[in-house]
C-alpha positions in Angstrom: -40.9 -36.9 -0.1 -39.8 -38.4 -3.0 -38.9 -34.9 -4.5 -36.5 -34.3 -1.6 -34.9 -37.7 -2.2 -34.6 -36.7 -5.9 -33.3 -33.1 -5.5 -30.7 -34.4 -3.0 -29.5 -36.8 -5.3 -29.6 -34.5 -8.4 -27.3 -32.0 -5.9 -24.8 -34.4 -4.8 -24.4 -35.6 -8.2 -23.0 -32.1 -9.0 -26.4 -30.1 -10.2 -26.5 -27.8 -13.2 -23.1 -26.1 -13.9 -23.8 -22.4 -13.9 -19.9 -21.2 -13.9 -20.2 -19.8 -17.4 -23.3 -17.9 -17.0 -21.6 -16.2 -13.9 -18.4 -15.6 -15.5 -19.6 -15.0 -19.2 -20.9 -11.0 -19.5 -22.9 -11.6 -22.2 -25.3 -14.0 -20.2 -26.0 -10.6 -18.1 -27.8 -9.1 -21.2 -30.0 -12.0 -21.8 -28.5 -13.9 -24.1 -28.3 -17.6 -23.3 -26.7 -20.6 -25.0 -29.7 -22.7 -25.1 -27.6 -25.6 -26.9 -25.2 -26.0 -24.1 -27.6 -25.9 -21.5 -29.4 -28.7 -23.4 -26.4 -30.6 -23.5 -25.6 -30.3 -20.0 -29.6 -31.6 -19.1 -28.8 -34.6 -21.2 -25.5 -35.4 -19.3 -27.3 -35.0 -16.1 -30.2 -37.2 -17.4 -27.9 -39.8 -18.0 -25.9 -39.5 -14.6 -29.1 -39.4 -12.7 -30.6 -42.7 -14.7 -27.1 -44.2 -13.5 -27.8 -43.2 -9.7 -31.2 -44.5 -9.7 -30.2 -47.8 -11.3 -27.4 -48.1 -8.7 -29.7 -47.0 -5.7 -32.3 -49.5 -7.0 -29.6 -52.4 -7.3 -28.4 -51.4 -3.8 -31.6 -51.7 -2.5 -32.9 -55.1 -3.9 -29.7 -57.0 -3.9 -26.9 -55.7 -1.2 -29.2 -54.5 1.4 -30.9 -57.8 1.7 -27.9 -59.7 1.4 -26.3 -57.5 4.2 -29.5 -58.3 6.7 -29.2 -62.0 5.8 -25.6 -61.8 6.7 -26.0 -59.9 9.8 -28.9 -62.1 10.9 -26.9 -65.3 10.3 -24.0 -63.9 12.5 -25.8 -62.7 15.2 -27.8 -66.0 15.2 -24.1 -67.7 15.5 -22.6 -65.1 18.1 -26.0 -65.5 20.1 -26.1 -69.2 20.5 
């Protein structure tokens, strides 16, 4: 379950950019630019950490506040 959520988050954040591998004819011969791949991975890790941080913030602060607000409004509305 956790891996599914992490994979969805990774894919929604853009995944890995393989455009140059498909377009560049030298990659068809087995040559890969490992340094560029490492830079892409580092960028993906930073972006993924930001996403996880925002998800934790949203889950710990925003959702409880919305729940409190909703119950307060429902309590006033139902009286």
